[in-house]
N, C-alpha and C positions, 0 to 999 in steps of 0.2 A: 504494500500500500504506500502510495506517495503521500508525503506530508508537506505542508507549506508553513514557513516560519519567517518572521522578520525580527532582527535585533532591535529595530526601532521601537519596540514595545517598552524598552528601558526608559523612554521619555516620560512614561507615567511611573515616576518613582519619587520617594520622599514625600508622598501625599498623606494627608490626614483625613479622617472621617468623623462624623458626629454619630455616636452610637451609645445607647444606654446612659444618656445624660453626660457623656464625656467626649472630648475631642481627643482621639487616640490615633497612633499610626495605623494606616489602613491594613486590614487583613489581606487585601488584594495587592500582591507585591510581585516584583520582577522575578523573584526566585521560583515562582510557580511555573512559569514558562520554561525556565532553564532546567529545572528538574525533569520536566516532560521531554524536552529536547535531548537531554542526556540519556534518558531511558530509551528513546527512539534509536539512538546510536548503539546503546548497549545490547539491545535485542535484534539489531539490524533489521528493523521492520521494513525499511525501504528508503529510497532517496528522500532527502529533505530539500525542498526547492525554495528559492526566494520568490516573493510575490511579484507579479507584474503590476505596473502602475495603472490604476483605473480612474476614470472620471467619476464624479458623483451623480451621474445621470440615473443610474438604477437606484441609488440611495434616495434620490428625490421622488421616486415613486412610492416609497414606504415612509419617508420622513418629510415633514414640512420644510420648504426651502429656507424660510426665515430661521427655523431652528438650526439647520445645518450651518447657516451663516453665523449664528450665535456661537456654535461650538468652535468654529474656526477662529473667532476673534475674541472670545470671552477672556482669556488671560491677558491679552493686550489691553482690553478695556479695564480689567482689574488693576493693572499696573498704572494705567493712565489716570486712574482716579486717585492715585497716591497710596494704594494698598501694597502690602508685601505678603509673601508666603502663599500657601495654598488658598484658592478662592472657594469659599463654601457659602451656600445660601443660609439665610436665617429667617426668612419670611416667605409664606406660600399663600396663594389665593385660595379661598374656600367659597362654596356656594353662598351667594349673597354679596360677595365682593366682585369688583370688576376684573375679569380676566381677559376681556376682549380687547383691551388697550395695553399693549406691552409697555412696561416702564422704559424710560430712556436711560435710567441709571443702571449700572452693571449690578449693583446689589439687589435691585428689584428684578432685573432680568434673570439672575441666578435662581430666584424662587419661581419666576414665571415659567422657566423651562426645566423644572425639576420637580420631583415628588418627595425627595428626602435629602439628607446631608451626607449621602454616601457616594457622590460622584464629584470629587474635588478636581479642580483644575490647577495644574502647575505649568511651568514654562514649556514642558515637552508633551503636554497632554494631547493637543490636536495632532501632532505628528504621529504619536502612538496610536491614536484613534483611527487616523487615516490609514496607517499601515495595517491595522487589524482588519479594517474594511477591505483593503486590497488582498490580504491573505484569504478572506472568505470568498471573494469573487474569483481569485485564482483557483482555489479549491473547487468551486462550483464548475468552472470551465473544464477541469480535469475529468468530470463525469461524462463528457462527450466521448471519451475513449476508454475510461477506466471504470471498473465496477464500484470502486470506493476511493475516497481520499479523506485526509485529515487536515483541517484548517486549524493550526495552533494559534488561535486568536487571543490576543491580549491587548487592550482591555476586553473583557467579555461584553455581551450585548443584549441578553434576552430581557433585561428589565427596562431597556430604552424603548419608549413608545414613539408614536408619530411626531410628537413635539415635546418630549420630556426625557431627561436623563434621570438616573437613579441607580442605586445598588451596584455601583462600580461601572455602570454601562452608559454609553453615549450614542453610538450608532449600533443599531440592532443587526449584528453580523448574520445571524441565522435568517432574519427576514430579508435582508438584502440578497443572500444566497438563494433563498426560495424564489424571490422575484426574478433573479437572473435565470433560474431554471425555467420559470414560466416563460420568460422572454426568449429562451433558447428553443422553445417548442413543446415543452411538457405541459399538456393540458391540465393536469392535476398534479399538485405537489403536496406532500405531507411533511409537517414539522413535528417531530416527537421530542419533547423536552423531558429529560430524565434527571435534571438538577433537583436538589432538595427544595429549592425555593421556586415558587411558581413563576413562569415566564410571562409576567403580566404585560410587558411591552409587546411581545409577539402576539399575544391574544388580542390586545387592543388594535394593533395594526391590521390584522386580518379578520376581525370579528364579523364584518358584514360581507365577506367574500365566500363564494362557494367553491372556488377553484383551489384554495389552500386549506387543508385540514390542519388544525393545531390541537395537539394532544399533550397534556401535562400530567406527570406523576410527581406529586410534591407534598410537602407538609401542609396540614390543615391551616388555611389562612386565618382562622379564628384565633390561632395560637402562635402563628409564625409569620415573619416577613414574607411577602409585602402587605399582608393583612387585608387589603381592600379590594382584592381580586383573587380568583382561583377557586370559587365555590362550585360545587357539582351542578348547580342549576344554571350555570352560564353556558348556553348551548349555541351562541351565535345570534346575530340579528339580521333582519331583512333577508337578502339572498343567502346570507351565511348561516341561517338557522340549520343546526345539525352538523356544522363543520367546525365545531369547537367542543372538545371533551376534556373535562377536568376530573382527575382521579386523586382527590385529596386523601391523605393518610394521617393517622394519629402520630403524635410525637412518640418516639421509641419503637417505631415500626422495624421489624426484623425481616430477614430475607424471605421467608415463605409468603408473607402478606405482600411484600414489595414485588416479588416475582409474579404473584397472581395478578397484581395491577399491571405489570409489564405485559403479561399475556393478554389482558383485556385491551390494553393500548395497541398492541400489535394486531389483534383481531380487528379493531376499529380502523387501523391503517389499511389492512388488507381489504376490508369491506369498501373503503372509500375508492379504491382502485387507482392510486397514483402511479405515475411512471418514474418518479424520483422521490427520494426521501432525504430530509435534513434532520440530523440528530443534534439537538442542543445538549452537549455532553458536559454535565456537571458531575463531579465525583464527591461532592459534599454530602452524599448519602452514607459516606464511610463512617464507621463507628468512632474513629478518632478525630473527626472534624471538630475544630474548636468553636464553630458558631452554628452547628447543626445537631439534630437529635434523632437521626435514623441509625441503624445498627448493622449496616452491610460491612462485610470484611473484604480484604483484598482478593480472596478466592472467588468472590461473587462477580467481580467485574468482567472476567472473560465470559462468564455465562450470559451476561447482558449482551455482549457483542455477538455471541452465537445465536441468541434469540432474534436479534435484529437482522442478522444475516439470513435467517430462515425466511424472511419476507421476500427475498430474491430481487431486491430493488437496487438500482444505482443509488449509492448512499454517501452523503457528505457528513462527516462528523465535524462539528464546530465547537471549539472549546468554550465552556462557560465557567462555572464555579468549581470550588474545591480548595480548601484552605488548610488542610493537613499537609503542609508543604513537603515534608520529608517523604510522604507516601504518595504524593500526587502523580509522580511519574509512573510508578508501578500500577496504580489504579487506572489512570487514563489510558495508558498504553495497553493495559490488560484488556480493556474493552476492544481495542483495535486488534490485538492478537487473537482474541476469541472470535471476532468477526472473520478475520483472515483464515483461521483454522477451520471454520465452518463452511467456507465456500469452495 
């Protein structure tokens, strides 16, 4: 299996996040990608390719153009205001407040274009975000001739919506890849998100579309981030009714129940009849993850890959979460190894 990786992800480093009432060093850190890259080499999974440079044309189909412009200029605006250090929002619009008029000031814009304090900007953020976007699109293009590919995206993307950042995510790499596959001629594409946290951004982007199925297996949002999306009764809207499936699971879920949910998810994908599949690959379902509460072990991740392979679809794996850094390489690459061994 070919993988795609860019060292430019290091631009997103030294950042802080607001979590549990404190501003702390971000759990999403450059070492995550480097451990995965080292494991790819260790097991000789296949060549690791640099990304091709892509325009934002496809990204503009899943994200608001003004939002993308904000991402590109946010840190410069932060510095121009006289601020220093990482840029974080501190105020957000709520129902009853005006959200139809974007603020002119960067501190207001940070809240306007985000839903939490977990997507900080530093000097290298935009370059890292753009390179992650390029990694995803390069991986999607590989499916024209390869059965599967791995986009080692960092920063991740599945919490980013049409016009908001959050949860370490800025551009929704999986959504951009799915749109690219649609543009390449796939009439139906499925996105299967196996991250511990619900892919709220991916759901929001495709919620009223019938040509992209979005399936999430995740922690119950009544008890876990992102809290305000991911319930089982969210089935899509308009033309997209029936093209969204959420499989929330209780905190402490172990492998038998999680695997049963994966079977249900894969059945839904097969029933939808896509000709390409995007996997939002999070490994924060691991028992040792510091910010998650599922109980999968490293031995389970190859089994995830094997079950996905049984769908028989061209498959792009897009890296999302996973914060047990020492184990992330074994777990993420374990999924890919299990997939390769099953085809």
